[in-house]
Structures are given as structure tokens and as C-alpha cells.
N, C-alpha and C positions, 0 to 999 in steps of 0.2 A: 504493500500500500504506500510506503514512504516514497518509492520511486515515481509514483504518479503525482503525489502532492509535492509540488516544488516550491511552495511558499505558503504564507499565512492565508492567502486568498485564491491562489492559482493552482489548478491541476493540469497535468499533461496526460492526454489520452494515450494509453499504451498501444491500442489498436484503433486509430481514429475512425469513427463512424463516417459513412459517406452520405451525402445528400442524394437520396434516391429520386425524389420528385418534389415539385413545389408548384404552387398556384396562388393567384391573387384575384380579388374581386374589388371593384371600385364603383363610385357613383358619378354624378354629373360633373362635379368640380374636378374630379380626377380625370375624367374624359377630356376636360379642357386644359389639363396641365401638360407639362413637357414629357412626362413619363407614360402618357396614355397608351402608346404602342407596346408597353411592357406588361400590360394587364391581360389576363386571360379572359376576363369578362367585365364589361362596364354597363351600368344600368342607370338611366336617367330618372327612374322611379325611386324616390327616397324610401318608399315602403317595400320595395323589392317584391311586389305582388301580394303583400300581407296587409293587415288592417291597421297595424300600429308601427311606429318607428322601431320600437324595441323588438317586435317580431321580425321586422326587416333586418335588423342587425343579426338576429339569430339565423335568418335565411342566408345572409352573407357567409357566416361561418360554415354552414352546412354545404353551401355551394363550393366554397374554397376547398373543403376536405374532399368532396366528391371529385372535383377537378384534379386535385393532386393524386388521388387514388387512380383515376382513369389514366392520367398522363404517365404514371409509374407502372401501369399494368397490374395494379393491386386491387384487392377487395378489402372491405372493412375487417373481415376476419384475419387478414394478414397483419394487421396492426396489433401489437401486443399491448400498447398503451397509447393514450393521447393526452397531451398536456395542453390545457386551454384556459384562457382568461380574457377578460374585457374590462370595461370601465363602469359597468352597471352595478347597482347594489346586488350583492350576493352573486355576481357574475352570471346573471340570468341569460345574457347573450350567448354564453357558452353552454350552460347546462340545458337550456331549452333547445338550442340549435343542434346539439350533438346527441340528444337522448335517443334519437331514432337509430343510431348506428350500433349501439350495443357494445361499444369498444370500452375496455377498462379505462376509467377516466380519472385523471388527476386535475382537479380544479385549482388553478394557481392565480395569485394576484401580485403584480408588481407595477400596477398602473401602466405607464407607457413603456416600461422596461420588460413587460411580460414576455415578449417574444424572445429576448435574450435569456431570460430565466428558463423558459420552456425548452429552448434549444440546448442549454447547458445541462439541464436535468435529463433530457432524453439522451444526449450523447453519453453522459456518465453511466446511465442505466444500461445502454447497449455495450459500452466498453467493459463494464463489469460482468457482462454475460447474462443479465437478467431479461434481456429482450433482444429480438432480432430486428424488429421494426418498431419505431415509435414516431409519433407526429407531434409537432408544436403548431398551434393555431391561435391567432389573436385577432381581435376586431375592435373597431370604434365606429361611432356614427355621430355626425355633427349634431343632429337634432336631439338624440338621446342624451348626449353629453351636455348640451346647452340646458336642456330641461332639468337635468340632475344637478349640475354644478353651478350654473349661473342663473340666467333669466330664461323664462319660457320664450321660445323663438318668436311667437307673435307679438311679444312685448316690444321688440325692436330697439333694445337698449344699445347705446353707442359703445363701440369697442375702443379700448385704449390702444395707443401706439405699440405697447409691448404685447398685446394679445396675439394669440395664434389661432389658426383655423383647424378645428378638429376634423381629421380625415374621415370620410365615410368609406371605409375600406376594411378588407380582411386579407390575411395572408396565412398560408399553411405550408409547412416544410416537413417532409417525411425523411427521417434518417434510417439508415440500415447498417447492419454489420458488414455488408459487402456492397460494393458499388464502385463506379468509376470516378467518384468525386464530384464536386469539391468535398473536402473532408474537414470535420471539426477536430482540430488538433489540441486546442487549449480552451479552458474556461476559467474566467475569473469572477468569483462571487463578490458582489459589491457590499459595502458597509453603508448604513444609514448615515447621511451627512445633513446637518441642519445648521445653517448660518443665520437663522433668524428672519428669513424672508416671510412676510405674511400676506402678500398680495397674490390672490389666486389668478390674477390676470397677468402675472409676470413669471410664468413657469420656467422660462429660460434662465433667469437669474437664480431661481431656487434650485434647479437641477444641475447647473453647470459645475458647482463644486463637487457633486457626487461623481460626475463624469471624470473630473480631474483625479479624484481619489482612486477610482477603479483603474483608469488608464495608467496612472503612475505605478500602481501595484503590479499591473500586467507587465509593464516594461521592466520594472525592477526585478521581479521574480523570474521572468524569462531571460533576463539579461539582454534585452533588446532595446532598440531605439525606434522612434517613429519612422526613421528612414529605412528600417528593415522591412517595412510593409509597403505595398503598392497603394493602399487606400485605408484610411481610418475613418469610420463613419459612426457618429453618435446619432441619437434620436430620442426625443425630438425637441431640440433646444431652440431652433429658429435662429435668426440672425443675432439677436442679443446674446443668447446663451453660447452660441458658437464663438463670438468675439471674446466672451469672458473666459472660455476654455483656452483659447489661444494665449490670452494674457497670463492666466494662472499657470498654465503648463510651462510657459517661458520662464516664469519665476522659479519653477522647479527644475529648470535646466533642460526642458524638452522643446524642440522646435517643431511646432505643428502647422507651420505656414505652407508647407509644400504639398501635402497629401491628405489633408483633413477637410472633411465636409460633414454635413448633418442631413439626416433624412427630411427634416422639416424645411430644408432649403432646396431639396431635390424634387419633391413631389409636386409642388406648385410653382407658378410664376408669381413671385411676390408683388410685382408692380402691376402686371396686366390683370391679375385675378384679385387684386386688393386684399392680400393676405396679411398685411401688417408685418409682424415679425416672422411669419412663415407658417408651416404646418405643424400639427401635433396630433396626439391621440395614439392609442395602442395600435391601431390599424395603419398608422402612417409608416412607422419603421418596419412593421411586419410585411406590408405590401411592397415597400421599396426593396426589402431583402428578397422576397419571394417573386421577384420579377427582375428589376433592373440589376441588382447586385449579383444574384446567382447566375442570371443569364450572361452577364458580362464576364464572370469567371469562366463559365463553360466555353465562351467564345474566345478565351485567351486574353481578354482585356486586362485582367489583374491575376497575378499568381497567388497573392496572399493578402487578405484584408482582415481588419479588426472591425467587428460589428458590435457596437456598444450602446444599446438603447437605454434611455434614462426614464425614470418614473418619479412623479411627485406623489408621496404617500399621504395625501390629504383626503378629507371628506367634506361635504357641505357643512356638517355639524361642527367639525374642528375649525373650519374657517369662520363660521358664525360666532364661535366662542373665542375668536382672536388668537388661535394657536398658530405657531409658525409652521412651515412646510418641510417636514423631513423628506429627503429624496434619496434615490438609490440608482445605481447603474450596474448592469451585469454585462460582461463582455465575453465574446467567443472569438477565437481565431479560426478563420476558414482558409484552407490552402488547397491548391489544385493537386498537390502531391501529399503523401503521408510523411514526408520528411519532417524532422523536428526543426523548430525555429531555433 
């Protein structure tokens, strides 16, 4: 066990699991964004054929899983486990959307970091020999998130300059003990970081310190530098959080100016789509990974990337009570080969 755990927060996968298949689903705003052609399915109907927005979010998760299974030539029975989560109370987007599959289910919550958490847990489970195939799926929906965390959509409240647009999207990634890659070679579990930010409309500032903490741990414990990777992607910090990460990491001796971006800056066109600070939501990083990033790796655009989604662990109740916002970031290293970093 010691040869796998290479630091306080980081593990090295002895037999790195492979990405077997992936799929993503998006809505109208995603169709109008720069990554539209990387989606498997885009639907302009915010209800996705259902009666409520929450049911629509569940439908996205279900569709994403079905798409990933079909693309991988798999059936539901081929999955030993599925890790899933979303932003809704009690994660009903996941539990209601996946109940029909009958797959052993691990419900997880890391807010917008959930896809990183799910991938890490699935990879470790497979590497340890407890599963042959496991999936990670995550979603978010603009209308369900606004209704739960801020103002009802019909209210028409004005968005602050630091606000981000919650993606209406879902992403699913299936890992297997065998496959042609990309492979999950390392996973770094984040720590909760809270620097006292209390504004729920400034998620980038709240989550950026957590991203710095996790990325610093990954680089330190793997004895690597940012330049050892082709791409480092956080999510979903938006423009403000991205700039904070660059500044804080520079103070820690890491140059992030050459190969670092954020899923919240990739999914939408901030200016043309009036996204203010950028995109957010658990479905933002999940859909960018399960399309743009993994497709790019398979096409040879990148050999090795760090996927490090971030999450703000708040609730409407905690915000109403004046609590600050504890945040977290979970990172995985994806490589086209099984070689060690």
C-alpha cells in the first residue's frame, strides 16, 4: 500500500485504469458556446422533455450514462459501480436519474468538484481490484441551481460582475481495468480550505485557494512542475478565480502562465454570451472533460493533463446564516500512456 500512497494527499495508481468511454449532454447556452461540437447531444428544451427542471437534470444524467455505455459497447450490467452527484438537495438529480439502471450506486457530493472526486474514487477502486468497470457522472442545471441557491429565475435579479453562469450540462466517464487510454495515473485528494469569503456570488475567489492547495500538493508529492504537463485545467473558477490561482501559485514558486486554463473559461464565450466571470456548476467541468479534454487527448493534442475541478461546500442555509464558504479541489492526472510522471 505504501508504494501507491506517495504523499499526504496523493496516490499513484499501480495499474492505471483506462478511460473506456465518455459522453456529455448540454443545453441551449452550451449549443451557442465555443465547445458545442464536442457534445454528444444538445437540447434547447430546458426541461429535456420532462415536467420540471429538476426532472430535466435527472434526464441529462440518464442520457449521459446511456450514451457513454453505447459508445463503449457496454451495458448497465457491465458497470460494477457508478459514482454520481449534483448540486441539488440530497443529490436528487443523480438518485432519480440513475435509479432505473440498477447499477450499484455511490452517491457523492463535492459541489463542482464532484467529477474529480468520482473519477479518483472509481480509479482507486479499479486499481485495487474491487471493480473492472466503474463510471463517474455529474450534472448541473442553470434553472435548478438558481432556484436553490439564489433567486427564482422569474424574479430577474441582477447578476454581479463576479457571478458565473451555471452550466446546464452533464458528463459521464467510464473507467476500466483494461483499455487503450487515456489513463488515470495519479489522484490527489483535496483539503477543505476557507479564507473567509462569504459572498455566494463570488465563487471564484472562494474556491481559488483550494485549487492552489491541491495543485501544490500534487506537484510537491509527485515531484513535478506545471511545465511537466501539457495542460492544467481547474473548474470552475471563471476569470477571477483563474487570475487568483495564477497569482497565488506564483507566490508558491509555480509558474502557471503557460499551460493553465479553467473549464469555466472554456465552455462559454464570456463576452458574446454575457457570462460575466464565466461558467460554473458541477456539469461544467464534467462536460468539458467528457468531450473537449478527453477527445483532445485521444486525438494526440495533449499527452498529459491535470484535471482539477473545484467545489464550494456551501448551502443556502449556511449563506443565510452568514457562514463563510469552505471549498475543496480534487485532482487527477490523465496520461495517454501508463508511464509514471
